[in-house]
C-alpha positions in Angstrom: 164.7 158.8 -130.7 163.3 159.1 -127.2 161.5 155.9 -126.3 158.0 155.7 -125.0 157.9 154.5 -121.3 155.2 151.9 -120.9 153.5 152.2 -117.5 150.8 149.7 -118.4 151.0 146.2 -116.8 152.4 144.5 -119.9 153.7 144.5 -122.5 156.6 146.1 -120.9 159.8 148.0 -121.9 162.5 145.5 -122.6 166.3 145.8 -122.8 168.2 146.1 -126.1 169.6 142.7 -125.4 166.1 141.2 -125.5 165.1 143.2 -128.5 168.3 142.1 -130.4 167.4 138.5 -129.8 164.6 138.9 -132.3 167.1 139.3 -135.0 168.5 135.8 -134.8 168.3 133.7 -138.0 165.0 132.3 -139.2 164.5 128.8 -137.9 162.1 125.9 -138.5 160.5 124.7 -135.3 161.0 121.0 -136.3 164.8 121.4 -136.3 167.1 120.4 -133.4 168.1 124.1 -132.9 164.5 124.9 -131.8 164.4 121.9 -129.6 167.6 123.1 -127.9 166.1 126.6 -127.6 162.9 125.3 -126.0 164.9 123.0 -123.7 167.0 126.1 -122.6 163.9 128.1 -121.9 162.2 125.4 -119.8 165.4 124.8 -117.8 166.0 128.5 -117.2 162.4 129.0 -116.0 162.7 126.4 -113.2 166.2 127.5 -112.4 165.3 131.2 -112.1 162.5 130.3 -109.6 164.5 127.5 -107.9 161.6 125.0 -108.5 163.3 122.4 -110.8 162.9 119.5 -108.4 159.1 119.6 -107.9 157.8 121.4 -110.9 157.9 121.1 -114.7 157.1 123.9 -117.2 154.8 123.6 -120.2 155.2 126.3 -122.9 152.4 127.6 -125.1 152.4 130.2 -127.9 150.0 132.8 -126.8 149.4 135.5 -124.2 149.3 134.8 -120.5 145.6 134.1 -120.9 146.6 131.1 -123.1 148.6 129.6 -120.3 145.8 130.2 -117.8 143.3 128.5 -120.1 145.7 125.6 -120.5 145.8 125.2 -116.7 142.1 125.7 -116.1 141.0 123.4 -118.9 143.4 120.6 -117.9 143.4 120.6 -114.1 140.0 119.3 -113.1 139.0 115.7 -112.8 135.6 114.5 -114.1 132.6 115.1 -111.7 134.7 117.4 -109.4 134.4 121.2 -108.9 136.7 124.2 -109.1 136.4 127.0 -106.5 137.3 130.4 -108.0 138.0 133.3 -105.7 137.0 136.5 -107.5 137.9 140.1 -106.5 138.7 141.6 -109.9 138.6 141.2 -113.7 141.1 138.4 -113.8 139.4 136.3 -111.1 136.3 136.7 -113.2 138.2 135.5 -116.2 139.2 132.3 -114.5 135.5 131.6 -113.8 134.5 132.4 -117.3 137.1 130.0 -118.7 135.9 127.2 -116.3 132.3 127.8 -117.3 133.2 127.9 -121.0 134.5 124.3 -120.6 131.4 123.4 -118.7 133.3 122.6 -115.5 131.5 122.5 -112.2 132.4 126.0 -111.0 131.8 127.6 -107.6 132.7 131.2 -107.0 133.4 133.3 -103.9 133.0 137.0 -104.7 134.6 140.0 -102.9 134.6 143.7 -103.7 137.3 144.7 -106.2 140.4 145.8 -104.3 139.6 143.7 -101.1 141.3 140.5 -100.3 139.3 137.3 -99.5 138.4 136.5 -95.9 140.4 133.3 -95.0 137.7 132.0 -92.6 135.1 132.2 -95.3 137.3 130.3 -97.8 138.0 127.6 -95.2 134.3 127.3 -94.5 133.6 126.8 -98.3 136.2 124.1 -98.4 134.7 122.3 -95.4 131.2 122.5 -96.8 131.9 121.5 -100.4 133.7 118.1 -100.6 133.3 118.1 -104.4 135.9 120.9 -104.7 139.1 119.5 -106.2 140.9 122.8 -107.3 141.0 126.2 -105.7 141.9 129.0 -108.1 143.2 132.5 -107.2 144.9 135.4 -109.0 148.2 136.3 -107.3 148.3 140.0 -108.4 144.9 141.3 -109.4 146.0 144.1 -111.8 142.4 145.4 -111.9 143.3 147.4 -108.8 146.9 146.4 -107.9 145.7 144.1 -105.1 148.1 141.4 -104.0 146.0 138.4 -102.9 147.0 136.2 -99.9 148.3 133.5 -102.1 150.4 131.7 -99.5 147.6 131.6 -96.9 145.0 130.4 -99.5 147.4 127.8 -100.7 147.9 126.4 -97.2 144.2 126.2 -96.8 143.8 124.3 -100.0 146.5 121.9 -98.9 144.9 121.5 -95.5 141.7 120.2 -97.1 143.5 118.1 -99.8 142.7 120.4 -102.7 144.9 121.4 -105.6 145.9 125.1 -105.9 145.9 126.9 -109.2 147.5 130.4 -109.2 147.3 133.0 -112.0 150.6 134.7 -111.5 150.7 136.2 -114.9 151.5 139.6 -113.6 153.0 138.4 -110.3 156.0 136.1 -111.1 159.3 138.0 -110.5 157.4 141.1 -109.4 156.0 139.9 -106.0 157.1 137.0 -103.8 155.7 133.6 -104.6 157.2 130.8 -102.6 155.9 127.7 -104.4 156.5 125.4 -101.5 154.9 127.7 -98.8 151.9 128.4 -101.1 151.6 124.7 -101.9 151.2 125.6 -105.6 150.1 122.8 -108.0 149.6 124.9 -111.2 150.9 128.4 -111.9 150.3 130.4 -115.1 152.9 132.9 -116.2 153.9 134.9 -119.2 157.0 136.4 -120.9 155.9 140.0 -121.3 155.4 141.3 -117.8 157.9 140.9 -114.9 160.0 138.5 -116.8 160.7 141.4 -119.2 160.3 139.4 -122.4 158.0 140.1 -125.3 154.3 139.1 -125.9 153.7 135.8 -127.5 154.9 133.0 -125.2 153.5 131.9 -121.9 153.8 128.9 -119.7 152.3 126.7 -116.9 154.3 125.4 -114.0 152.8 122.1 -112.9 153.7 120.0 -109.9 155.2 116.8 -111.2 153.1 114.6 -108.8 150.0 115.9 -110.5 150.9 114.4 -113.9 149.4 110.9 -113.3 146.0 112.4 -112.3 146.1 114.7 -115.4 146.8 111.8 -117.7 143.3 110.3 -117.2 141.3 113.5 -117.5 139.4 113.4 -120.8 140.7 115.9 -123.4 138.8 119.2 -123.3 141.0 121.1 -125.8 143.4 120.4 -128.6 145.6 123.5 -128.4 145.5 123.9 -124.7 145.9 120.3 -123.6 148.6 120.5 -121.0 149.5 116.8 -120.9 149.9 116.5 -124.7 151.9 119.7 -125.0 154.1 118.5 -122.2 154.7 115.1 -123.8 155.7 116.8 -127.0 158.0 119.2 -125.4 159.7 116.5 -123.3 160.6 114.9 -126.6 161.9 118.2 -128.0 158.9 118.7 -130.2 155.8 120.9 -130.4 152.2 120.1 -131.2 151.7 123.3 -133.2 153.8 126.1 -134.8 155.3 128.2 -132.0 156.3 131.9 -132.1 160.0 131.1 -132.8 161.5 134.6 -132.6 159.6 135.4 -129.4 161.2 132.3 -127.9 164.6 133.7 -128.7 163.6 136.9 -126.8 162.3 135.0 -123.8 165.6 133.0 -123.6 167.5 136.3 -123.5 165.1 137.7 -120.9 165.6 134.7 -118.7 169.3 135.1 -118.9 168.8 138.6 -117.6 166.5 137.4 -114.8 169.0 134.7 -113.7 171.8 137.3 -113.6 169.8 139.8 -111.7 168.0 137.1 -109.6 164.3 137.0 -108.8 164.9 138.3 -105.3 166.7 141.4 -106.6 164.2 142.1 -109.3 161.4 142.0 -106.8 163.3 144.4 -104.6 163.9 146.7 -107.6 160.3 146.8 -108.4 159.4 147.4 -104.7 161.8 150.3 -104.5 160.3 151.8 -107.7 156.8 151.5 -106.3 157.8 153.2 -103.0 159.3 156.1 -105.0 156.2 156.5 -107.1 153.8 156.2 -104.3 155.6 158.8 -102.3 155.3 161.1 -105.3 151.6 160.3 -105.7 150.9 161.1 -102.0 152.7 164.4 -102.3 150.4 165.3 -105.2 147.4 164.5 -103.1 146.3 161.5 -105.2 144.2 158.8 -103.5 144.9 155.1 -103.7 142.2 152.7 -104.7 143.5 149.8 -102.5 144.8 150.0 -98.9 148.6 150.3 -99.3 149.2 147.3 -97.1 147.6 145.1 -99.8 149.3 146.7 -102.8 151.6 144.7 -105.2 155.1 145.9 -106.0 154.3 146.6 -109.6 151.0 148.6 -110.0 149.2 151.4 -108.3 145.6 152.2 -109.0 144.7 155.9 -108.3 141.4 157.7 -108.0 140.9 160.4 -110.7 140.7 163.8 -108.9 137.3 165.4 -108.9 136.6 167.1 -112.2 139.3 165.2 -114.1 138.7 162.5 -116.7 141.0 159.8 -118.0 141.3 160.8 -121.7 143.0 164.2 -121.3 145.3 162.8 -118.7 146.3 159.8 -120.9 146.7 162.1 -124.0 148.9 164.6 -122.1 151.2 161.9 -120.7 151.4 160.0 -124.0 152.5 163.2 -125.7 155.3 163.5 -123.1 156.4 159.9 -123.7 154.5 158.0 -121.0 151.7 155.5 -121.5 149.4 154.8 -118.5 146.4 152.5 -118.1 142.7 153.1 -117.7 140.4 151.4 -115.1 138.3 148.5 -116.2 134.6 148.0 -116.4 132.8 149.9 -113.6 136.1 151.6 -112.6 136.8 153.0 -116.1 135.4 156.5 -115.2 136.9 156.8 -111.8 140.5 155.5 -111.7 143.7 155.3 -113.6 146.6 152.8 -113.2 150.4 153.2 -113.3 152.5 150.1 -113.5 156.2 150.0 -112.8 157.2 146.6 -114.3 159.8 146.3 -117.0 163.1 147.9 -117.9 162.5 151.5 -116.6 165.1 153.7 -115.0 164.8 155.8 -111.8 165.3 158.9 -114.0 162.3 157.9 -116.1 160.1 157.4 -113.0 161.1 160.8 -111.7 160.3 162.4 -115.1 156.9 160.7 -115.0 156.2 162.2 -111.5 157.3 165.7 -112.7 155.1 165.4 -115.8 152.1 164.2 -113.8 152.6 166.9 -111.3 152.6 169.6 -114.0 149.4 168.2 -115.5 147.6 168.2 -112.2 148.8 171.7 -111.4 147.4 172.9 -114.7 144.1 171.1 -114.3 143.6 172.6 -110.9 144.4 176.2 -111.8 
């Protein structure tokens, strides 16, 4: 049967190798075999990104949002503030999490699709000594915007702040140099550019942060980063994990290490270039200036007179699933992601199908 090509920003198409990993035997999470599996995953995560010296991973069963909530709820000392830079839905999500935990939250807002102004961020850091953590989305999939993660991280370091990065849709899709960006916390997930399946996510935390985190009062049971880490270091888990999804992530990490992060980023970049060339030829307009676009998602303006539903329905019938805009952009844009196990032939088939639809709608 012909497969459906997922052009949404996760969950993604995975290889047969990852899918077959789900068929491994049933396993109790309190047995040594699961401890070994968890140890394997945590080791492969840091090896893949070459950060095993300075960072340690903490796994959590849940979507990427679970990892992000673990990082946000655990990162801030009492009576300090978190600065959230918002220019899309996912920056807003960070702030909403911080506010839900009643953290002292400051926000800097920019139009969706526009990067933050560095001099304004620096001014905010100068003027607000209570800020302890700066939070930023790496790849804002609301619009496909790639935020200046390295520059913001360097500013945070300059003013002795911690830097929290939501790289849920960025890791292994766009460059993130942990050292250059001075990352202290990084949330990621299995089911986007790592090409695993939904259900497991993780936080990379700088090891030197652990003594500070130890004395922060507990704000959550499930998402307590320190307690989850302590259990995992002993080969244990606080709660029942998604065992089979861990098998799939372990296989996906094998594939990532074999391909290398660098080559996967390059593969996605080449796919994005191919798609964007096709979009330009069709006369489609980009939502974000191309110099700010990620390697893995393109937001496009709906042509005049065209609505999303018939476009989505036509493409889905042909075997392609695209993504709508969010909130105020829901009636004016559509999004096409190119992360996951998708071939060049499938991308070309998408372009041909989209071209045929647009030609029919304009006639």
